[in-house]
N, C-alpha and C positions, 0 to 999 in steps of 0.2 A: 334592165333586162325584162323582156315580156314573155309570159308563159301562157300556154293554152291548156285548158283542162279537158279531160275526157271522162265520161261516165258510161260504162258499157255493161250490159246485162250478161251475167254468167250462166252457163248451162251445166251445173255440176251433177255428177252421178251420186248415188247414195253414200258412197265412201267419202267423196269430197264434201258432201253436205254435212256429214258428221264432223269432219275436220273444221268446217266453217263454224258450226255451232260450238265446238270445243274451244276454238280460239276466242270467239265472242264471249264465252263463259269465263275463260281465264281473265280476259280484259275487264269484264264486269266484276269478277270476284276481287281482283286487285284494286279496282276503283272503290268499291264499297268498303273493303277493309281499311284502305287508306283514308277514306272519308270518316269512318268511325274513329280512327286513331286521331285524325285532325280535330274532330269535334270534341273529343275528350281533352285535348290540349287547349282548345279554345275556351272550353268551359272552366278550365283551371287558369285562364288568362296567361297561358304560356305562348311562346312564339310558334307560329305555324311553320313546319319543316318545309324545305325545298324539295323538288322532285328527286334530287340525288339522295338526300337524307331519307326520303320515303322509300326509295328503292333499296337502300342499305337495310332499312328496317324490315322491308318485305322479305329480303333474302335471309335475314337473321331469324325471323319469326314465322312468317306465313309459309314460305317455301319448305321449311323444315317439317312442318305439320302436313302440308299437302304436296306430296311428291309428284303428283300428276302435272304439276306446273312444268316439269322438264320434258313433257311430251309435246309441248307446243312452243312456238317461237317466243323468245324472250322479248322481242320488240313490242308485242301486244300489251303486256302489263306495264312495260316502261312508258309507252305512250299514254296509257291510261293514267298513270301517276303524273305525267307532265300536264295532262288535261286537268287533273285535280288541282295541281298547283296554280294553273291559270284561273280556274273557277274560284279558288279561295282569294287570289289577288283581286279579281273583279268584285268579290263580295266585300273585302276590306276597303276597296276604293269607293264603293257605293255607300258604305256605312260610316266612313271616316268623317265626312262633312257634317253628318247629323249626330255624331257622338254615339253611334250604335243604338239608335232609337227607332229607325225606320222598320215597320213591321207590315207583313202582308195580311190578307183576310183571315188566315188561320192563326195569327198571333206570333208567327215565327219571324225572325229577323229577315228582312227583305234581301234577296240575293244569296242566301245561304244555300250551298250546293245540295241537291237531292240525291238519294240513293237510286241506283239504276235497277230496273226490273227486267226479268227474263222475258224475252219476246217483244220488248218495246225498244225500238231504235237500236237493235243489235248491230254492232260494228266492231272492227278491230284493225290494227295497223301492222303492216309488214314492210320490211326493207331488206335489201341484199341483192342477190343475183336473180333479178326478175326479168324474164325474156318474153317477148311476144313473137309468135311465128305461126303462120298458116292457120289463122283464126283460133289460136290457142294461146294461153298465157301460163308461164311456169312460175309458181309461187313457192317461196321457201317453206319447208316443212309440210307442204301440201302436194306439190307436183303440178302436172299439166292439167289445166281446166279449160273446157271449151268456151269460146266467146260467141255471142249472138251475132257479131258483125266483124268485118275486117277493119283493120286500122293500119296506117302507114308507120306507126311508131314501132321500133324494134326492141329497144331496151329502156328501162326506167329504173330509177333508184329506189323509190318507195311507192306504196299505194295504200288505199283504205278499202276494205271490203265491208259493205253494209247491206242490210236487208230492208226492203220496203215491201210490205204485205208479205207475199210468199216468194218474192224474187230477190236474188242476190246480185249486187253490182260491184264492179271494181272501179275505183276513181283514182286518177293520177294526173300529173301535169308534166309538160315537157317545154323546153325552150321553143319559142316561136319567132320566126322572122316575118315581120309585118309586110304586107304587099299593098302598095298604094294603087288602088283601082281607079279607073277613069269614071268620074262622076257625071251623071246625066244633067244634074242641076246644081247651081251654086248654093242655094239655101232653101229651107222649108221650115214652116212653123207647124208644130204638132199640138193639137188640143185634145187631151184625154177626156173621156166621158163615160157615162153609164150605158146609154142606149147605143151609141157608137163608140167603140173602144178608142179610136183615133180618127180625127178629122184633120187632113193636111191642108195647107194653105193653097195648094194647086187644085183643090176640089176632090181629091181622093178620100175615100172613107173605108175604114177597116171595121168589120163587124165584131161586136162583142159577143162571144159564144155563150157567155154566162153558164159555165159548166156546173157550178154549185146550185144555181137556181133551177136548172133543168133536172137535176138529180135529187131535189129535195124530197119528193114523194118516195122515191126508192130508198133514200137514206132513212127516212122516218120509219118505214116498214122494217128495215134491217136493224135499226137501233131498238125498236120494240121487241124484235125477236131475241136480240142479245140480252136485253133486260129481263125478258120472260124466262130465259133459260139459265140465268144467273142464280146460283143458290148462295144466299148470304151465310157466311160463317163456315162454309165448306172448305176443307183443305185443298181438295182437287175438284175442279169443275168437270162437267161431263164432256164427252167428245162432241156432242151436238152444240154445246156452248162454244167450244173452240172453233168449230166449223163456222158458226155464225159470226164470230169475231173476225175470222179470216175473210169471210165474204164481205163484211163491212169495211175492212181495211183495203180490200181490192177496189171497192167503189170509191173510197177516198183517194186512192192512188190514181184511178182513172180521171177523177176531177182535176187533180193536180197536174197530171200529164197533159190534159187538153188545154188547160190554162197556160202552162209553160210553152207548149208547142206553138200556140197562137201568138204569144209575146215574142218568141224566138223568131218567127217568120217576119213579124213586123219590124223588130229592131235590126235584123240582118238587112232587110230591104232598105231601111233608112240609112244605115251605116255605109252600105255599098254605093248607093245611088245619089247621095246628097253630100256636098262638101261641108255645109254647116247645117246642123239640126238644132232648132230652138224649142225647148220644152219648158214647162212650168215647174217650179219647186213646190209641189203640192204637200200640204201638211196632212198626210193621210190619217195620222193619229187623231188630230182634231176633227177632221171631216167625218170620221167614223163614230164620233159622239152623237151624231144625228141618227137616232135609232131607226128612222124610217128609210134611211139610205145606207146605213152601215154595211149591211150584207152585200148590197150591189157594189159598193165602193171597194170592199175587200176582195170581192169576186173578180174585179178587173185586174188586180195585180199591178197597181200603179208604181209602187216602189221597185218591184222586180223589173218593170219596164225601164226605169231610170238606171238601175244597176247594170242591166244587160247592154244598154245603149252606150254607156261610158266605156266598158271594157271592149266592146266590139269596135268602137271608134279608134281604139289603140291598134287594132289589127288592120283596119282599112284606111286609117288616117283621116284627118279633117278636124272640124271643130264641133263642140257641143256647147250651146249657150243655155244656161239654166236661169230662167227669168225669176225675178223676185216674186215671192208668193203674194205680195201686195200690189203687183202690177195689174191694173184694171183691164186685162185683155178682152174680157167680155163686154165691159161697159163702154169702151171707147169705140166710136164709129171709125171703121177702117178707111172710110172715104174722106170724111171732113175732119175727123178728130174730136167731134163733140162727145162729151161724157154723159152717159145716162145714169145718174146717181140712183134713181128709183127702180132700176132694173131688178126684177125678182128672179129667183131660181127657176120658177115654173114657166117663165117666158122664154120659149125657144126661138121665137122671131120677134123683132122689134123694129120700130121706125124712128130714126133720129129727127132732130129739129129741122133738118134740111131735106126731109122726106126721102131719105135713103133707107130702103128696106133691107134688113140684115138678118142672116141666119146666125144665131148665137155662136155655135161651134165654129163655123167657117170664118166668121168675123174675128173670133178670138185667135184662130190660127194665123190669119193674115197679119194681125197686130203683132203676134209673136215673131213672124218672119221679118217684120220691119225693124226689129231689134238688130238683126244681122245685116240688114241693108242700110241702116242709118249711118251716116258719116259724121254726125255731130255727137261724138262720145269722148269722155275723158277717162282714159285708162290710168289705173294706178296699181301699184304692186309690182312684184318682180316676175316678169314674163318667163324668166329662165328658172323659176322655182321647181322643186322636185315634183310637185303635183301637176305641173303644166297648166296652172290656172292663173287667170288675171281677172280683176274686177273692173267694171266700167259703169259710167253713169249715163242714162238715156236723157232725152229731151225733157222728161218730167222730173228729173232729179232723183230717179230711183236707181239703186245699185243692183247690178246683175253680175253673174259670174260666167266666165267663158273658159272652157278647157280646150287646149290646142294640142293636137297629136300630129307631129310632122314625121 
């Protein structure tokens, strides 16, 4: 079954805003108390309780002491404890292989869950009779709240309310029936880069907006302002400090929004208009170790591009081929196939032994497209597997992966 997710900005009044903050506070309070309880058990080398056991403990101890829990939906603390159970499972999975010896920079065991702080990633979970009607949404224990835009969805089972900067959003998913659209072209190769976000094998180029790089000066001024107004050791910071933090968070949100919007437009265009899209399996973590290029690489959002393209191809049907990261797409001449072993990263254009002048990015995208056009492949694996993927070998003997969505 295929689902489609929605994230819509809410427009709450002061009463609803107080309810949002209260639910987020209950969720945070349950998580932090549960984490403290789990940490005590872990230090005593006792078994970590499940989410059900944690909820029984919460009702028997915490809810008796804090009666205001009953003013809010019971779903919020329950989901917080389920998240805590997942966090501890991930922690044990990470540490088990090393014998609980992996530590972070602060000397703590790596992967150990952290306590939540007020105002940082505030969110809570709701389920029940949730309705959407006339640009409004009805939430359990909260009531009708205005939406910033219309949606065709009428009823949903559950949702998550979250805060980014000073805006509140509702997120939910519904069942989606994919529509197979008519594709303009059979295949296209996509080469991701820094100066140009994407170069297609048909010659099209998509600009890299570089939102973080363009906002660096503004961010620096705002970060200095936050640092200047912070009073070390003070229990409560000043109102001016809180205003500066909010201003900084809004700038970060704008940077994130610009980047995501640019990638959404690109991935939607590729998913709708091309039957087969070929991309590279970039090792972003390793690439970002180059400190001269790390900021520009992360600003491009290469991993987000791959993630969006895969799920959008489920909606619009077609194939996605992920080329092996060791495939020499830039070093192979797309005309004669000669390999330039000495090609440097700084060389944006080069000439092969047979005097073919090549643009580095365009040449790479053409080589990627040839993976889809090549007829000499050896497929192996189960094409009917649950992840719809199959591996094949190209003419150079390199393995690649193809996802098929019919």
